[in-house]
Backbone as JSON, one array per atom type, in Angstrom:
{
  "sequence": "MTVDPLSDGELTLRPSEPNGQITKFTVEHHFPGHTGDTMGTVEVHRTTPGVALVVWSLEGGPGVAEQALRLVAEYAFGELGLERLQVEVDPALHTSARVAIRSGFRREGVLRGAALVDGERRDIAIYGMRAGDPRPDTVTGWTALMDSALPKKRVIAHVVVRDTAGRVLLCQVSYKKDLELPGGVVEPDEDPATGASREMEEELGTALPLLGILAIDWLPRWEGWGDAVEILYDGGVHDPSLIDRLHPDGFEIKGIAWRAPDELAGLVSPLNARRLPLLLASPDQLHNLSNGSPISD",
  "N": [[69.16, 7.33, 17.16], [68.69, 5.09, 19.8], [66.58, 2.33, 20.12], [64.91, 0.63, 22.63], [64.97, -2.94, 23.03], [62.3, -5.42, 22.8], [61.13, -7.96, 25.0], [60.16, -11.18, 26.11], [61.49, -12.92, 27.63], [61.91, -15.27, 26.28], [61.69, -14.67, 23.59], [63.26, -12.04, 21.8], [62.71, -8.9, 20.49], [63.94, -6.63, 18.28], [63.42, -3.42, 17.57], [63.46, -1.29, 14.69], [64.5, 2.11, 14.08], [61.74, 4.24, 14.23], [60.3, 5.45, 11.22], [58.17, 6.95, 10.7], [56.38, 5.68, 8.98], [56.93, 2.88, 8.71], [57.74, 0.4, 11.04], [60.16, -1.89, 11.82], [60.77, -5.07, 13.16], [63.29, -7.13, 14.29], [63.43, -10.51, 15.01], [64.53, -12.52, 17.62], [65.21, -15.73, 18.91], [65.72, -17.22, 21.97], [67.66, -19.84, 23.14], [68.66, -22.28, 25.61], [72.06, -21.93, 26.24], [72.51, -20.59, 23.86], [73.09, -17.5, 22.23], [71.13, -16.24, 20.86], [69.09, -16.83, 18.2], [68.33, -15.62, 15.02], [65.05, -15.33, 13.87], [63.48, -14.14, 12.0], [61.36, -11.48, 10.76], [59.05, -8.92, 11.87], [56.78, -6.54, 10.72], [55.38, -3.28, 11.05], [53.15, -1.43, 9.38], [52.1, 1.73, 8.9], [48.93, 2.77, 7.82], [46.68, 4.5, 7.74], [45.95, 7.43, 9.77], [46.54, 6.41, 13.05], [46.16, 3.73, 12.5], [47.44, 0.56, 11.52], [49.02, -1.92, 9.43], [49.98, -5.23, 10.05], [52.62, -7.34, 9.24], [54.38, -10.43, 8.79], [57.35, -12.44, 8.63], [58.52, -15.28, 9.47], [60.46, -17.9, 10.93], [60.35, -21.07, 12.71], [57.81, -21.91, 13.47], [54.25, -21.7, 14.34], [54.01, -20.96, 17.06], [56.16, -19.25, 17.68], [55.55, -17.09, 16.0], [53.09, -16.26, 17.11], [53.89, -15.39, 19.71], [55.61, -13.31, 18.98], [53.91, -11.52, 17.6], [52.16, -10.79, 19.64], [53.88, -9.36, 21.35], [54.62, -7.28, 19.63], [52.14, -6.05, 19.22], [51.55, -4.92, 21.76], [53.63, -3.07, 21.94], [53.05, -1.46, 19.73], [50.59, -0.3, 20.42], [51.23, 0.92, 22.84], [53.81, 2.33, 22.65], [53.93, 3.35, 20.03], [51.55, 4.58, 19.79], [49.31, 3.72, 18.36], [45.91, 2.95, 17.38], [44.52, 0.92, 16.21], [45.22, -2.28, 14.9], [45.84, -4.33, 12.05], [45.55, -7.43, 10.33], [46.08, -9.2, 7.35], [45.05, -12.05, 5.66], [45.36, -14.83, 3.52], [42.57, -16.84, 3.13], [43.0, -19.55, 2.68], [45.32, -20.15, 3.95], [45.61, -21.68, 6.62], [47.21, -21.93, 8.92], [48.34, -19.37, 9.23], [46.0, -17.96, 9.73], [45.27, -19.04, 12.21], [47.43, -18.12, 13.73], [46.93, -15.36, 13.67], [44.47, -15.2, 15.12], [45.19, -16.37, 17.64], [47.0, -14.54, 18.44], [45.54, -12.38, 19.14], [43.92, -11.06, 17.31], [40.81, -10.34, 15.97], [38.6, -12.04, 13.78], [37.19, -10.35, 11.11], [35.97, -10.27, 8.63], [35.69, -10.95, 5.05], [37.36, -9.89, 2.17], [36.39, -10.19, -0.97], [38.16, -11.51, -3.66], [40.2, -9.6, -3.47], [42.94, -9.65, -3.69], [45.59, -10.07, -6.05], [47.16, -12.8, -7.18], [49.66, -14.34, -8.84], [48.27, -13.87, -11.23], [45.74, -14.67, -10.53], [42.65, -14.0, -8.95], [42.31, -13.63, -5.51], [40.79, -14.23, -2.32], [40.81, -12.15, 0.67], [41.12, -12.48, 4.07], [40.22, -10.5, 6.8], [41.62, -9.48, 9.82], [41.36, -7.91, 12.95], [42.54, -5.74, 15.62], [41.81, -3.76, 18.41], [43.02, -1.06, 20.46], [41.85, -1.11, 22.99], [40.84, -3.68, 23.27], [40.13, -6.7, 25.09], [42.81, -8.8, 26.05], [44.27, -11.8, 24.53], [44.99, -13.62, 26.52], [43.13, -13.48, 28.49], [39.88, -14.43, 29.83], [37.54, -13.21, 28.69], [38.73, -12.02, 26.49], [39.7, -14.23, 25.01], [37.33, -15.69, 24.45], [35.97, -13.81, 22.9], [37.62, -13.74, 20.66], [37.36, -16.4, 19.71], [34.62, -16.38, 19.16], [34.56, -14.65, 17.02], [35.65, -16.15, 14.99], [34.4, -18.64, 14.75], [31.88, -20.66, 13.05], [28.8, -19.16, 11.92], [25.38, -19.51, 11.91], [22.33, -18.71, 10.21], [19.23, -18.25, 11.94], [15.94, -19.16, 11.59], [12.54, -18.41, 12.18], [9.39, -19.62, 11.9], [5.77, -19.67, 11.87], [3.22, -21.99, 12.26], [0.02, -21.77, 11.61], [-3.19, -23.02, 12.1], [-6.52, -23.85, 10.94], [-9.89, -24.84, 11.97], [-10.66, -26.54, 10.0], [-8.46, -27.9, 9.22], [-6.68, -26.58, 7.63], [-3.85, -24.49, 6.63], [-2.42, -21.34, 7.44], [-1.26, -19.15, 5.03], [0.98, -16.79, 3.5], [1.0, -14.33, 0.94], [3.82, -13.1, -0.34], [5.8, -10.17, -1.15], [8.19, -10.5, -2.49], [8.59, -12.9, -3.81], [7.11, -15.66, -5.66], [6.21, -17.93, -4.34], [3.96, -19.01, -1.81], [4.14, -18.3, 1.69], [4.91, -19.16, 5.11], [3.93, -17.23, 8.02], [6.43, -15.27, 9.69], [10.06, -15.2, 10.09], [13.53, -14.24, 9.78], [15.53, -14.56, 12.66], [16.64, -11.99, 14.79], [19.95, -10.75, 15.79], [20.86, -11.49, 19.17], [18.26, -12.07, 19.92], [15.76, -14.2, 21.09], [14.49, -17.2, 19.51], [11.65, -17.63, 19.74], [10.67, -15.11, 20.48], [11.47, -13.76, 18.2], [9.79, -14.98, 16.28], [7.26, -14.14, 17.18], [7.56, -11.35, 16.98], [7.91, -11.04, 14.2], [5.38, -11.93, 13.3], [3.74, -9.95, 14.41], [4.69, -7.7, 13.02], [4.11, -8.42, 10.37], [1.4, -9.24, 10.23], [-0.02, -7.78, 12.03], [-0.81, -8.89, 14.42], [0.29, -10.89, 17.08], [0.03, -14.12, 17.54], [-0.48, -16.46, 20.26], [2.19, -18.72, 20.98], [2.25, -22.16, 20.96], [4.08, -24.17, 21.24], [6.73, -26.17, 19.79], [6.67, -27.34, 16.52], [8.44, -28.37, 14.64], [11.93, -28.84, 13.94], [14.21, -27.83, 11.62], [16.86, -28.37, 9.34], [18.32, -26.36, 6.89], [19.86, -26.6, 3.79], [22.39, -24.89, 1.76], [20.98, -22.58, -0.54], [20.07, -21.11, -3.5], [21.87, -18.89, -3.28], [21.65, -18.28, -0.57], [23.17, -19.01, 2.6], [23.5, -21.99, 4.66], [21.01, -22.85, 7.17], [19.24, -22.95, 10.33], [15.97, -23.8, 11.06], [13.11, -23.09, 12.97], [9.92, -24.22, 13.51], [7.05, -23.05, 14.79], [4.1, -23.83, 16.73], [1.22, -22.29, 16.03], [-1.33, -22.71, 16.88], [-4.87, -23.79, 16.71], [-7.55, -22.34, 15.02], [-10.68, -20.59, 14.59], [-11.93, -20.27, 11.27], [-12.6, -17.61, 10.82], [-10.65, -16.08, 11.93], [-8.9, -14.99, 10.07], [-10.04, -12.67, 9.21], [-9.47, -10.88, 11.15], [-6.86, -10.32, 11.01], [-4.21, -8.27, 9.76], [-2.54, -7.77, 7.04], [0.63, -6.29, 6.27], [0.84, -4.98, 3.85], [3.12, -4.3, 2.47], [5.47, -6.11, 2.7], [3.85, -8.33, 3.02], [1.35, -9.21, 0.95], [-1.1, -10.47, 0.9], [-3.26, -12.9, 2.55], [-4.25, -16.31, 3.17], [-6.21, -19.28, 3.85], [-5.03, -22.56, 3.32], [-5.49, -25.84, 2.13], [-3.92, -29.04, 2.89], [-3.73, -30.63, 0.52], [-3.6, -28.74, -1.44], [-1.18, -27.55, -1.59], [1.06, -28.18, -3.25], [2.87, -26.67, -5.79], [2.05, -24.17, -4.99], [3.58, -23.46, -2.84], [7.06, -23.43, -1.77], [9.29, -26.11, -2.84], [10.46, -27.12, -0.48], [8.55, -26.47, 1.6], [6.44, -27.84, 0.51], [7.2, -30.43, 0.98], [7.38, -30.65, 3.8], [5.18, -29.41, 5.15], [2.71, -30.92, 4.79], [3.39, -33.16, 6.41], [3.59, -32.02, 8.97], [1.02, -30.99, 9.32], [-0.45, -33.31, 9.29], [0.44, -34.65, 11.56], [0.38, -32.97, 14.08], [0.88, -33.17, 16.76], [3.34, -34.13, 17.44], [6.92, -33.72, 17.73], [8.82, -32.81, 15.01], [11.74, -33.84, 13.58], [13.76, -32.61, 11.26], [15.52, -32.6, 8.1], [16.22, -30.5, 5.6], [13.5, -30.44, 5.09], [12.65, -33.09, 5.17], [12.04, -36.06, 7.13], [14.45, -36.97, 9.59], [16.1, -39.98, 9.7], [15.97, -42.45, 12.25]],
  "CA": [[68.44, 7.06, 18.41], [68.61, 3.66, 20.12], [65.26, 1.91, 20.6], [65.07, -0.53, 23.49], [64.34, -4.16, 22.5], [61.19, -6.02, 23.53], [61.48, -9.33, 25.33], [59.34, -11.91, 27.07], [62.38, -13.91, 28.22], [62.19, -16.31, 25.29], [61.9, -13.94, 22.35], [63.68, -10.65, 21.85], [62.4, -8.18, 19.27], [64.72, -5.41, 18.2], [62.77, -2.54, 16.61], [64.22, -0.27, 13.98], [64.08, 3.46, 14.41], [60.53, 4.56, 13.46], [60.48, 6.49, 10.2], [56.86, 7.56, 10.47], [55.52, 4.81, 8.21], [57.19, 1.46, 8.94], [58.63, -0.02, 12.11], [60.54, -3.27, 11.55], [61.29, -5.77, 14.33], [64.06, -8.35, 14.09], [63.0, -11.43, 16.07], [65.53, -13.49, 18.06], [64.7, -16.76, 19.8], [66.81, -17.58, 22.86], [67.69, -21.22, 23.62], [69.74, -22.48, 26.58], [73.38, -22.06, 25.65], [72.6, -19.81, 22.63], [72.96, -16.06, 22.45], [69.95, -15.73, 20.17], [69.03, -17.15, 16.77], [67.39, -14.77, 14.31], [63.95, -16.12, 13.34], [62.82, -13.41, 10.92], [60.97, -10.1, 11.05], [57.67, -8.46, 11.91], [56.75, -5.13, 10.32], [54.15, -2.52, 11.3], [53.02, -0.44, 8.31], [50.99, 2.67, 9.1], [48.13, 2.94, 6.6], [45.95, 5.75, 7.97], [46.25, 7.87, 11.13], [46.13, 5.53, 14.14], [45.9, 2.37, 12.01], [48.61, -0.03, 10.87], [48.97, -3.3, 8.96], [51.07, -6.03, 10.59], [53.03, -8.46, 8.38], [55.5, -11.14, 9.39], [58.05, -13.5, 7.92], [59.2, -15.89, 10.62], [60.68, -19.33, 11.05], [60.16, -21.55, 14.08], [56.48, -22.4, 13.71], [53.23, -20.72, 14.73], [54.21, -20.47, 18.42], [57.05, -18.09, 17.63], [54.81, -15.99, 15.39], [52.11, -15.76, 18.08], [54.6, -14.62, 20.73], [56.15, -12.09, 18.39], [52.82, -10.59, 17.31], [51.65, -10.25, 20.91], [54.81, -8.33, 21.8], [54.52, -6.14, 18.71], [50.87, -5.35, 19.47], [51.68, -4.08, 22.96], [54.53, -1.96, 21.59], [52.37, -0.58, 18.79], [49.57, 0.48, 21.13], [51.82, 1.71, 23.92], [54.9, 3.22, 22.26], [53.67, 4.01, 18.75], [50.3, 5.32, 19.91], [48.31, 3.29, 17.4], [44.59, 2.62, 17.94], [44.02, -0.3, 15.58], [46.14, -3.07, 14.09], [45.12, -5.19, 11.13], [46.28, -8.51, 9.66], [45.39, -9.69, 6.16], [45.46, -13.45, 5.48], [44.68, -15.68, 2.53], [41.78, -17.82, 3.9], [43.51, -20.9, 2.49], [46.49, -20.33, 4.82], [44.97, -21.9, 7.92], [48.16, -21.67, 10.0], [48.42, -17.92, 9.42], [44.75, -17.53, 10.36], [45.35, -19.4, 13.63], [48.38, -17.2, 14.36], [46.25, -14.08, 13.87], [43.5, -15.34, 16.21], [45.85, -16.62, 18.92], [47.77, -13.35, 18.8], [44.62, -11.36, 19.64], [43.23, -10.38, 16.22], [39.5, -10.91, 15.71], [38.23, -12.15, 12.36], [36.17, -9.33, 10.87], [35.28, -10.47, 7.37], [36.47, -11.35, 3.88], [37.31, -9.08, 0.96], [36.4, -11.19, -2.05], [38.95, -11.19, -4.84], [40.92, -8.35, -3.24], [44.38, -9.82, -3.98], [45.93, -10.7, -7.32], [48.32, -13.66, -6.95], [49.99, -15.1, -10.05], [47.21, -13.68, -12.2], [44.47, -15.2, -10.03], [42.02, -13.23, -7.89], [42.2, -14.39, -4.26], [40.14, -13.54, -1.2], [41.63, -11.76, 1.81], [40.42, -12.43, 5.35], [40.67, -9.37, 7.6], [41.63, -9.66, 11.27], [41.67, -6.62, 13.55], [42.68, -5.6, 17.06], [41.75, -2.4, 18.89], [43.86, -0.87, 21.64], [41.12, -1.44, 24.21], [40.32, -5.05, 23.28], [40.73, -7.6, 26.07], [43.9, -9.55, 25.43], [43.94, -13.21, 24.33], [45.25, -14.43, 27.71], [42.02, -13.31, 29.43], [38.71, -15.23, 29.44], [36.71, -12.47, 27.75], [39.49, -11.83, 25.25], [39.76, -15.48, 24.25], [36.01, -16.04, 23.93], [35.66, -12.88, 21.81], [38.38, -14.2, 19.49], [36.72, -17.6, 19.2], [33.32, -16.0, 18.61], [34.76, -14.0, 15.72], [36.16, -17.09, 14.0], [33.57, -19.83, 14.62], [30.78, -20.5, 12.09], [27.55, -18.54, 12.36], [24.25, -19.89, 11.07], [21.07, -18.0, 10.38], [18.12, -18.94, 12.58], [14.66, -18.71, 11.03], [11.4, -18.82, 13.01], [8.1, -19.49, 11.24], [4.64, -20.09, 12.7], [2.21, -22.78, 11.55], [-1.3, -21.44, 12.14], [-4.17, -23.89, 11.47], [-7.93, -23.6, 11.27], [-10.62, -26.05, 12.39], [-10.84, -27.42, 8.83], [-7.18, -28.55, 8.94], [-5.9, -25.79, 6.68], [-2.74, -23.73, 7.17], [-2.41, -19.95, 7.02], [-0.1, -18.82, 4.2], [1.08, -15.38, 3.12], [1.54, -13.95, -0.36], [4.85, -12.1, -0.06], [6.06, -9.29, -2.29], [9.5, -10.71, -3.08], [8.65, -14.16, -4.54], [5.8, -16.18, -5.99], [5.79, -18.97, -3.4], [3.3, -18.64, -0.56], [5.08, -18.51, 2.8], [4.41, -19.09, 6.48], [4.33, -16.02, 8.73], [7.67, -15.4, 10.45], [11.23, -14.75, 9.36], [14.87, -14.41, 10.35], [15.69, -14.11, 14.05], [17.67, -10.95, 14.89], [21.0, -11.0, 16.8], [20.48, -11.29, 20.58], [16.82, -12.26, 20.06], [15.47, -15.63, 21.13], [13.66, -17.54, 18.34], [10.21, -17.44, 19.96], [10.43, -13.67, 20.4], [11.58, -13.41, 16.79], [8.58, -15.42, 15.58], [6.17, -13.24, 17.58], [7.82, -10.02, 16.4], [7.63, -11.1, 12.77], [3.93, -12.0, 13.12], [3.2, -8.62, 14.72], [5.06, -6.8, 11.92], [3.52, -8.83, 9.09], [-0.04, -9.46, 10.27], [-0.64, -6.9, 13.02], [-1.18, -9.66, 15.62], [1.18, -11.99, 17.44], [-0.74, -15.18, 18.18], [0.3, -17.24, 21.23], [2.92, -19.89, 20.47], [1.89, -23.28, 21.84], [5.17, -25.13, 21.29], [7.5, -26.33, 18.56], [6.24, -28.45, 15.67], [9.55, -28.98, 13.89], [13.25, -28.2, 13.8], [14.62, -28.23, 10.27], [18.11, -27.81, 8.82], [18.19, -25.99, 5.49], [21.16, -26.47, 3.12], [22.53, -23.71, 0.91], [19.92, -22.54, -1.55], [19.92, -19.89, -4.3], [22.66, -17.78, -2.73], [21.58, -18.27, 0.89], [23.92, -20.01, 3.33], [22.64, -22.93, 5.37], [20.3, -22.25, 8.3], [18.39, -23.77, 11.18], [14.63, -23.21, 11.12], [12.2, -23.58, 14.0], [8.53, -24.0, 13.14], [6.25, -23.0, 16.01], [2.68, -24.12, 16.64], [0.39, -21.11, 16.29], [-2.64, -23.11, 17.36], [-6.0, -24.05, 15.82], [-8.44, -21.19, 15.17], [-11.84, -20.5, 13.7], [-11.53, -19.65, 9.99], [-12.82, -16.16, 10.83], [-9.44, -15.39, 12.41], [-8.25, -14.29, 8.97], [-10.65, -11.34, 9.07], [-8.94, -10.01, 12.21], [-5.44, -10.1, 10.73], [-4.03, -7.11, 8.89], [-1.25, -7.8, 6.33], [1.25, -4.96, 6.26], [0.68, -4.35, 2.55], [4.42, -4.09, 1.86], [6.06, -7.44, 2.55], [2.75, -9.28, 2.93], [0.31, -8.67, 0.07], [-2.37, -11.1, 1.19], [-3.2, -14.12, 3.35], [-5.34, -17.23, 2.87], [-6.13, -20.64, 4.35], [-4.79, -23.52, 2.25], [-5.55, -27.23, 2.57], [-2.68, -29.78, 2.57], [-3.68, -31.12, -0.85], [-3.48, -27.6, -2.35], [0.1, -26.89, -1.41], [1.99, -28.4, -4.36], [2.82, -25.62, -6.79], [1.8, -22.88, -4.36], [4.65, -23.19, -1.88], [8.37, -23.93, -2.21], [9.44, -27.57, -2.66], [10.73, -27.39, 0.93], [7.3, -26.48, 2.34], [5.59, -28.9, -0.04], [7.6, -31.69, 1.62], [7.24, -30.75, 5.25], [3.92, -28.96, 5.73], [1.75, -32.03, 4.96], [3.8, -33.97, 7.56], [3.27, -31.29, 10.2], [-0.43, -30.89, 9.44], [-0.99, -34.64, 9.56], [0.83, -35.08, 12.91], [0.76, -31.75, 14.78], [1.13, -33.43, 18.18], [4.69, -34.64, 17.65], [8.02, -32.86, 17.3], [9.4, -33.35, 13.79], [13.17, -33.57, 13.43], [13.84, -32.63, 9.81], [16.66, -32.1, 7.36], [15.75, -30.04, 4.3], [12.07, -30.73, 4.94], [12.37, -34.51, 5.25], [12.37, -36.61, 8.45], [15.76, -37.58, 9.82], [15.91, -41.37, 10.12], [16.57, -42.84, 13.55]],
  "C": [[68.34, 5.55, 18.61], [67.23, 3.35, 20.68], [65.43, 0.63, 21.4], [64.36, -1.74, 22.9], [63.16, -4.59, 23.37], [61.57, -7.45, 23.84], [60.45, -9.91, 26.29], [60.15, -13.01, 27.74], [62.76, -15.02, 27.28], [62.46, -15.71, 23.92], [62.41, -12.54, 22.66], [63.41, -10.02, 20.5], [63.14, -6.85, 19.29], [64.1, -4.49, 17.14], [63.75, -1.59, 15.94], [63.77, 1.1, 14.46], [62.84, 3.8, 13.58], [60.81, 5.66, 12.45], [59.16, 7.17, 9.85], [55.89, 6.66, 9.74], [55.69, 3.34, 8.57], [58.12, 1.3, 10.14], [58.89, -1.51, 11.92], [61.19, -3.86, 12.79], [62.04, -7.01, 13.88], [63.82, -9.27, 15.28], [64.12, -12.44, 16.35], [64.89, -14.44, 19.06], [65.86, -17.27, 20.64], [66.64, -19.02, 23.36], [68.77, -21.32, 24.7], [71.08, -22.71, 25.87], [73.57, -21.3, 24.36], [72.42, -18.34, 22.96], [71.74, -15.48, 21.74], [70.02, -16.0, 18.69], [67.98, -16.26, 16.12], [66.34, -15.63, 13.6], [63.25, -15.42, 12.17], [62.42, -12.02, 11.38], [59.46, -9.97, 11.17], [57.69, -6.97, 11.57], [55.37, -4.54, 10.61], [54.12, -1.38, 10.29], [51.83, 0.46, 8.62], [50.27, 2.87, 7.77], [47.33, 4.23, 6.64], [46.26, 6.18, 9.39], [45.68, 6.92, 12.19], [45.95, 4.08, 13.77], [47.14, 1.85, 11.31], [48.33, -1.48, 10.49], [50.19, -4.03, 9.49], [51.35, -7.19, 9.64], [54.23, -9.13, 9.02], [56.07, -12.18, 8.45], [58.97, -14.16, 8.93], [59.37, -17.39, 10.43], [60.34, -19.74, 12.48], [58.76, -21.99, 14.42], [55.53, -21.34, 14.22], [53.43, -20.17, 16.14], [55.09, -19.24, 18.47], [56.32, -16.88, 17.07], [53.79, -15.4, 16.37], [52.78, -14.91, 19.16], [55.06, -13.28, 20.17], [55.04, -11.08, 18.14], [52.22, -10.01, 18.58], [52.57, -9.14, 21.42], [54.71, -7.08, 20.93], [53.24, -5.35, 18.96], [50.98, -4.43, 20.68], [52.57, -2.87, 22.69], [53.8, -0.95, 20.69], [51.32, 0.29, 19.48], [50.2, 1.41, 22.16], [52.82, 2.74, 23.44], [54.61, 3.98, 20.96], [52.35, 4.78, 18.75], [49.23, 4.93, 18.92], [47.02, 2.87, 18.1], [44.02, 1.32, 17.37], [45.14, -0.95, 14.78], [45.32, -4.03, 13.23], [46.07, -6.22, 10.53], [45.43, -8.97, 8.49], [45.95, -11.06, 5.79], [44.68, -14.07, 4.33], [43.9, -16.75, 3.31], [42.27, -19.26, 3.75], [44.71, -21.2, 3.38], [46.01, -20.47, 6.25], [45.93, -21.62, 9.09], [48.27, -20.18, 10.27], [47.15, -17.39, 10.08], [44.76, -17.86, 11.85], [46.32, -18.48, 14.37], [47.69, -15.87, 14.65], [45.29, -14.16, 15.06], [44.21, -15.48, 17.55], [46.71, -15.44, 19.37], [46.87, -12.22, 19.29], [43.85, -10.61, 18.58], [41.9, -11.08, 15.94], [39.21, -10.95, 14.21], [37.04, -11.22, 12.09], [35.44, -9.5, 9.54], [36.24, -10.85, 6.26], [36.25, -10.34, 2.76], [37.46, -10.01, -0.23], [37.2, -10.68, -3.24], [39.8, -9.94, -4.7], [42.41, -8.44, -3.57], [44.56, -10.5, -5.33], [47.23, -11.47, -7.12], [48.53, -14.53, -8.18], [48.85, -15.07, -11.07], [45.85, -14.17, -11.77], [43.95, -14.32, -8.9], [41.8, -14.11, -6.66], [41.51, -13.55, -3.21], [41.17, -13.15, -0.15], [40.74, -11.73, 3.04], [41.05, -11.33, 6.2], [40.54, -9.69, 9.08], [42.05, -8.33, 11.89], [41.78, -6.68, 15.06], [42.63, -4.12, 17.41], [42.57, -2.28, 20.17], [43.16, -1.29, 22.92], [40.57, -2.84, 24.28], [40.93, -5.84, 24.43], [41.72, -8.53, 25.39], [43.6, -11.06, 25.4], [44.22, -14.11, 25.53], [44.22, -14.2, 28.8], [40.82, -14.12, 28.93], [37.87, -14.48, 28.42], [37.43, -12.23, 26.43], [39.48, -13.08, 24.39], [38.39, -15.84, 23.67], [35.59, -15.09, 22.81], [36.39, -13.28, 20.53], [37.73, -15.43, 18.88], [35.37, -17.28, 18.55], [33.46, -15.37, 17.24], [35.1, -15.0, 14.63], [35.25, -18.3, 13.78], [32.42, -19.6, 13.65], [29.54, -19.88, 12.73], [26.46, -18.94, 11.38], [23.08, -18.92, 11.29], [20.09, -18.89, 11.15], [16.84, -18.3, 12.05], [13.54, -19.23, 11.92], [10.11, -18.56, 12.23], [7.01, -20.08, 12.14], [3.62, -20.81, 11.82], [0.87, -22.54, 12.26], [-2.34, -22.26, 11.37], [-5.59, -23.42, 11.79], [-8.62, -24.93, 11.57], [-10.89, -27.0, 11.23], [-9.53, -28.1, 8.44], [-6.33, -27.82, 7.92], [-4.82, -24.98, 7.4], [-2.79, -22.31, 6.61], [-1.13, -19.64, 6.26], [-0.2, -17.38, 3.72], [1.58, -15.27, 1.68], [2.53, -12.82, -0.12], [5.2, -11.34, -1.33], [7.31, -9.64, -3.06], [9.65, -12.06, -3.78], [7.24, -14.67, -4.77], [5.29, -17.2, -4.97], [5.06, -18.37, -2.21], [4.2, -19.05, 0.61], [4.34, -18.48, 4.13], [4.74, -17.73, 7.09], [5.57, -16.28, 9.58], [8.84, -14.92, 9.62], [12.51, -14.99, 10.12], [14.92, -13.82, 11.75], [16.86, -13.11, 14.1], [18.77, -11.36, 15.88], [20.48, -10.66, 18.2], [18.98, -11.37, 20.8], [16.56, -13.76, 20.12], [14.47, -15.96, 20.02], [12.17, -17.31, 18.55], [9.85, -15.96, 19.89], [10.51, -13.2, 18.96], [10.33, -13.79, 16.01], [7.41, -14.49, 15.9], [6.34, -11.85, 16.98], [7.48, -10.0, 14.93], [6.12, -11.15, 12.51], [3.29, -10.64, 13.35], [3.47, -7.65, 13.56], [4.29, -7.13, 10.64], [2.0, -8.82, 9.09], [-0.77, -8.59, 11.29], [-1.03, -7.58, 14.3], [-0.14, -10.75, 15.85], [0.36, -13.02, 18.2], [0.12, -15.92, 19.21], [0.96, -18.45, 20.56], [2.73, -21.03, 21.46], [3.01, -24.31, 21.97], [5.87, -25.17, 19.95], [6.99, -27.55, 17.8], [7.42, -29.14, 15.0], [10.81, -28.14, 14.04], [13.84, -28.74, 12.51], [15.98, -27.59, 9.97], [17.96, -27.58, 7.34], [19.57, -25.87, 4.86], [21.22, -25.16, 2.33], [21.52, -23.77, -0.23], [19.86, -21.16, -2.19], [20.63, -18.68, -3.69], [22.62, -17.65, -1.23], [22.53, -19.32, 1.46], [22.96, -20.93, 4.07], [22.08, -22.28, 6.64], [19.61, -23.32, 9.12], [17.04, -23.05, 11.29], [13.81, -23.89, 12.2], [10.78, -23.23, 13.56], [7.67, -24.14, 14.39], [4.78, -23.31, 15.71], [1.9, -22.86, 17.02], [-1.03, -21.43, 16.68], [-3.66, -23.34, 16.26], [-7.06, -22.98, 16.08], [-9.65, -21.34, 14.26], [-11.4, -19.84, 12.41], [-11.7, -18.13, 9.96], [-11.63, -15.38, 11.37], [-8.84, -14.53, 11.31], [-8.79, -12.88, 8.8], [-10.11, -10.36, 10.11], [-7.44, -9.74, 12.04], [-5.3, -9.0, 9.67], [-2.65, -7.17, 8.24], [-0.7, -6.4, 6.17], [1.15, -4.25, 4.91], [1.98, -4.09, 1.82], [5.1, -5.45, 1.61], [4.98, -8.48, 2.33], [1.61, -8.65, 2.14], [-1.07, -9.26, 0.36], [-2.17, -12.38, 1.98], [-4.41, -14.99, 3.0], [-5.11, -18.55, 3.58], [-5.93, -21.58, 3.17], [-4.79, -24.94, 2.83], [-4.26, -27.96, 2.17], [-2.6, -30.23, 1.12], [-3.62, -30.0, -1.88], [-2.07, -27.04, -2.42], [1.05, -27.04, -2.59], [1.79, -27.34, -5.43], [2.55, -24.24, -6.23], [2.92, -22.47, -3.41], [5.97, -23.73, -2.44], [8.41, -25.45, -2.09], [9.71, -27.96, -1.21], [9.42, -27.48, 1.71], [6.33, -27.53, 1.81], [5.94, -30.25, 0.58], [7.15, -31.74, 3.08], [5.88, -30.34, 5.8], [2.87, -30.08, 5.81], [2.1, -32.93, 6.15], [3.36, -33.32, 8.86], [1.76, -31.23, 10.4], [-1.07, -32.23, 9.76], [-0.69, -35.1, 10.98], [1.29, -33.87, 13.72], [1.1, -31.96, 16.26], [2.52, -33.99, 18.46], [5.72, -33.62, 17.16], [8.72, -33.53, 16.12], [10.86, -32.89, 13.69], [13.5, -33.74, 11.95], [15.19, -32.17, 9.31], [16.19, -31.78, 5.96], [14.32, -30.5, 4.04], [11.69, -32.18, 5.03], [12.76, -35.05, 6.61], [13.77, -37.19, 8.49], [15.53, -38.99, 10.36], [16.58, -41.61, 11.45], [17.78, -43.74, 13.32]]
}
């Protein structure tokens, strides 16, 4: 059976006869005055029903590979009836990663130590494309691809609640010894202020009004956590009796107490020991911090 070639006018891909598992495409690049120079191959390996792995071995630079993979994807979804294509790339091979993205494959994650290369365990980055995904030459398709590949930072929102004696409200949490501010990690598609209020409601049974931002802090990697941006909101100044109207959840939050600035060392993390006295001493200014210390002008 003869299978018609694929072409975009510059590249021609000649597919082999499908054998149920692998379809191999020979890639030709057409130059003015040339009948077609063979650049290499692209193969589609079916792995599970409706799913296939795409591998390529091509000369001519990343542009040729991107064109070839785009043509193969359309053929795989249209003629082969596949629903998902996957590309596996060594994260150290930046050119191959760019080819995957520019061809329409979204970065989906990393399998740590999944490949054995010359006796060494190597990571594998997984890129995937679904039949219904917007294509990379559309605005929504391109932004989805970029969103999958660009860095993502955690955002943390904590609330600094003070009393009329200048003390700060701290929580005894169940998962560490350090006392902590109320608040926590902001959820996807949640604005930081809403996240801070939600966390307060969950932890203490009450979401106090947020009066503004006291500090923005960048946190470096720490004890297995990746770096993050933290926003510390002003929870206002209250009568000390406020603590009697709060209700710790009893699971994450075991207890709450007012603590004076000179009591913090040894009770809170080194990060909070650096920054909380600054915030309590000057609550009327916005503090621009890096790892709990002021950023110099």
